[in-house]
Each structure stands twice: as C-alpha cells, then as structure tokens.
C-alpha positions as CSV (number, residue, x, y, z in Angstrom):
1,M,30.5,-16.9,-20.0
2,A,27.9,-14.6,-20.7
3,V,25.3,-14.1,-17.7
4,L,21.2,-14.6,-20.0
5,I,19.3,-14.6,-16.3
6,K,20.1,-12.2,-14.1
7,R,19.2,-13.1,-10.6
8,N,15.9,-11.2,-9.0
9,T,14.2,-11.9,-12.6
10,K,10.6,-12.5,-12.5
11,F,8.6,-15.5,-13.4
12,P,8.6,-16.0,-16.5
13,T,11.0,-15.0,-18.7
14,E,12.8,-15.7,-21.6
15,K,16.1,-14.3,-22.4
16,T,18.3,-14.8,-25.7
17,Q,21.9,-14.5,-27.0
18,I,23.2,-15.8,-29.8
19,F,26.9,-17.0,-30.5
20,T,28.8,-18.7,-32.8
21,T,31.4,-21.0,-33.4
22,G,35.3,-20.4,-32.1
23,V,37.2,-22.0,-34.5
24,D,36.7,-22.5,-38.6
25,N,34.7,-26.0,-39.7
26,Q,33.1,-26.3,-35.8
27,A,30.0,-29.0,-36.1
28,S,29.4,-28.7,-33.4
29,M,29.2,-26.8,-29.6
30,V,28.5,-27.5,-26.2
31,I,26.6,-25.7,-23.9
32,Q,26.5,-25.1,-20.3
33,V,24.4,-23.8,-18.6
34,F,25.3,-22.1,-14.6
35,E,24.1,-21.2,-11.2
36,G,25.7,-18.2,-9.3
37,E,26.9,-14.6,-9.8
38,D,30.7,-14.7,-10.3
39,S,31.7,-14.4,-13.6
40,M,33.8,-17.2,-13.8
41,T,31.9,-20.7,-14.8
42,R,34.5,-22.1,-12.3
43,Y,33.3,-20.4,-8.8
44,N,29.1,-20.6,-10.4
45,Y,27.2,-24.3,-9.6
46,F,26.9,-26.1,-12.5
47,L,23.3,-27.0,-13.5
48,G,23.7,-29.1,-17.1
49,S,25.1,-29.3,-20.3
50,F,24.0,-29.9,-23.7
51,K,25.4,-30.8,-27.3
52,L,24.1,-28.8,-30.6
53,T,25.1,-31.5,-33.8
54,G,25.0,-30.3,-37.3
55,I,26.2,-27.3,-37.3
56,P,27.4,-26.5,-41.6
57,A,31.1,-26.2,-41.8
58,A,31.9,-22.7,-42.1
59,P,35.1,-20.5,-40.8
60,R,34.7,-19.6,-37.0
61,G,32.2,-16.7,-35.9
62,K,30.0,-17.6,-39.4
63,P,27.7,-19.3,-37.9
64,R,25.3,-18.1,-35.5
65,I,23.9,-19.9,-32.6
66,K,20.3,-19.0,-31.0
67,V,20.1,-19.5,-27.4
68,T,17.2,-19.4,-25.1
69,F,16.4,-19.9,-21.7
70,R,12.9,-19.7,-20.5
71,I,11.4,-19.8,-17.6
72,D,7.6,-20.8,-16.7
73,N,6.2,-20.1,-14.0
74,N,6.6,-23.2,-11.6
75,G,10.5,-22.4,-11.9
76,I,11.6,-24.7,-14.2
77,L,14.0,-23.8,-17.2
78,N,14.4,-24.7,-20.4
79,V,17.6,-24.0,-22.6
80,S,17.2,-24.6,-25.9
81,A,20.2,-24.1,-29.2
82,V,19.4,-23.9,-33.1
83,D,21.4,-23.2,-35.5
84,E,19.9,-20.4,-38.4
85,I,21.4,-22.2,-41.4
86,S,20.7,-25.8,-40.7
87,R,18.2,-25.0,-38.2
88,E,19.2,-28.5,-36.2
89,C,18.4,-27.8,-32.5
90,N,18.6,-29.1,-29.2
91,K,17.9,-28.4,-25.6
92,I,18.0,-29.6,-22.2
93,T,14.7,-28.9,-18.7
94,I,15.6,-28.4,-15.8
95,T,13.6,-28.4,-12.7
96,N,14.1,-26.8,-9.8
97,N,13.6,-29.1,-7.6
98,K,16.7,-30.7,-7.7
99,G,20.7,-29.5,-8.5
100,H,19.8,-25.9,-7.6
101,L,22.1,-23.9,-4.5
102,S,20.0,-23.1,-1.3
103,K,19.5,-19.8,-0.1
104,D,23.2,-19.8,1.9
105,E,25.0,-21.0,-1.3
106,M,23.6,-18.4,-2.9
107,E,23.9,-15.6,-0.6
108,R,27.7,-17.0,0.0
109,I,28.5,-16.9,-4.0
110,I,26.9,-13.3,-4.2
111,N,29.6,-12.6,-1.0
112,D,32.3,-14.2,-3.1
113,A,31.7,-12.7,-5.9
114,Q,31.9,-9.2,-4.3
115,A,35.1,-10.2,-2.8
116,Y,37.2,-11.0,-5.9
117,R,35.8,-9.3,-8.6
118,K,39.1,-7.3,-8.7
119,E,40.9,-10.4,-9.8
120,D,37.4,-11.6,-12.2
121,E,38.1,-8.4,-13.8
122,T,41.5,-9.0,-14.9
123,E,40.7,-12.5,-16.0
124,L,38.3,-11.5,-18.0
125,D,40.6,-8.7,-19.2
126,R,43.3,-11.7,-20.1
127,I,40.7,-13.5,-21.5
128,R,39.2,-10.0,-23.3
129,A,42.5,-9.9,-24.7
130,K,43.4,-13.0,-25.8
131,I,40.2,-13.7,-28.2
132,S,41.0,-10.4,-29.3
133,L,44.6,-11.5,-30.3
134,E,43.3,-14.8,-31.9
135,S,40.2,-12.8,-34.5
136,Y,42.9,-10.3,-35.4
137,C,45.1,-13.1,-36.1
138,Y,41.9,-15.0,-38.7
139,N,40.8,-11.7,-40.1
140,I,44.1,-11.3,-41.7
141,K,44.3,-14.8,-42.7
142,T,41.5,-14.8,-44.2
143,R,42.0,-11.5,-46.4
144,I,45.7,-12.4,-47.4
145,N,44.3,-15.6,-48.8
146,D,41.6,-13.4,-50.1
147,A,41.5,-13.6,-54.0
148,K,41.5,-9.8,-54.1
149,L,44.8,-9.0,-53.5
150,E,46.8,-11.7,-54.7
151,N,48.5,-9.7,-56.9
152,T,48.7,-6.6,-54.4
153,I,51.2,-9.1,-51.8
154,N,54.6,-11.2,-52.9
155,D,54.8,-14.8,-51.5
156,H,57.2,-13.5,-50.4
157,D,55.0,-11.6,-47.8
158,K,53.1,-13.0,-47.5
159,K,54.9,-16.6,-46.0
160,K,56.0,-13.3,-43.5
161,I,52.5,-12.7,-42.5
162,T,51.4,-16.0,-41.9
163,D,54.4,-17.8,-40.6
164,A,53.9,-14.8,-37.7
165,I,50.1,-15.3,-37.4
166,E,50.6,-19.1,-36.8
167,E,53.7,-18.8,-34.4
168,T,51.0,-16.3,-32.4
169,L,48.0,-18.5,-33.1
170,T,50.5,-21.5,-31.7
171,W,51.5,-19.8,-29.0
172,L,48.3,-18.6,-28.2
173,E,47.4,-22.4,-27.6
174,T,50.7,-23.2,-25.0
175,N,51.6,-21.2,-23.1
176,Q,48.8,-18.6,-20.2
177,V,47.9,-15.5,-21.8
178,R,50.4,-12.9,-20.4
179,H,51.9,-10.2,-22.9
180,I,49.4,-10.1,-24.8
181,L,49.0,-6.0,-25.8
182,F,53.2,-6.8,-26.2
183,L,52.1,-9.0,-29.6
184,L,49.1,-7.6,-30.5
185,F,51.4,-4.9,-31.5
186,S,54.0,-6.2,-32.9
187,I,51.6,-8.2,-35.1
188,C,49.8,-4.5,-35.7
189,F,53.5,-3.4,-36.4
190,F,54.8,-6.7,-38.8
191,L,51.7,-6.3,-41.1
192,V,51.3,-2.0,-40.7
193,G,55.7,-2.1,-41.0
C-alpha cells in the first residue's frame, strides 16, 4: 500500500505516484482506494476500486502507471490511472457524502494503528523481503537468458540457475514467507559460488 494523501492535508490537493506491474505481460491492474491510518490495507476502510486495462505486454516492473489522487474544495476525491505508453486511462470519483469514516471511527483506526505499529512494521518487512526476492529472481532469470551472456554460461550451469530460481518462485507462491533472508543468501551464494 502507498499513502498518497496524508491525514490533515488541506483541500484542494493533488498527489501523483508512479506504479508498475507485478508480473510479466500484465495487461491490467486494479487500483484500490482506502481511507485510514494503517500501513496494511486490511485494517483500513475500502472506498472503491477500478481496473486499468490495455497495458502493453512488457516484463514486470517496466510499465509505468501514473496514479493521481485529487481532492477538490468540496472533499470530492478523483482517482485516475494512466499507462504512460498506451495512454489508456480509467478513473473513479468518491464523494464525501457516503462511505467515509466518522470522526470516532477514524480516531479508533488511528489508535489501533499506533498500538499495532510494531506488528505492522514486521509484516511490511516480510512483504518487502518477498518482493525483493521475487525481483531478484526475475532479474537473474532475465539476465541468464540475455544473448550477450549466451557464451559465458554453459547449459548445465544455466539449467541449475533456472531450476533454483523456479523452485524459489514456486516456494514463494505456495508458502508463507518466513526464511526469506536465508533463501536470498542461498541463491546469491549459489549464483556466485
């Protein structure tokens, strides 16, 4: 989750951030909008979502999706997403007369966020480690298939590296992330050693 507009920001305001895809050749992306203080979306209030389609096929991490949050003087939130290559776009408007948290609910969420900050930070560290390991695996996978390296890695070693990467990616998909640093170290050692 990325916080684009922080609590107590004065209206009108506009914030933009660039996002990207999570998998190779991802053709669409769901943009979800939440209200709340917690770094984990499951503890925040869901305001709405929309889907951006028409993202051109590309390796994960290459597309650039520009997401903009605009709040006008009336407290109306407009969220838009634009793919910078295809110019495909979509948006959602969230009015301030329905679906927002009351002052008491917001205060409760703020207090809960402070109370559970340590656990949230631990969970975020796990998520970041998982994303880092996935990115590392995909980068190595791309590099060993690069034509420039074709003559530098023999087929046997290339297969060993590819198998280790596939095994790691499969493990990440099927298991909760717990020994990420050990796995990352093991893969680094395997690739270097």
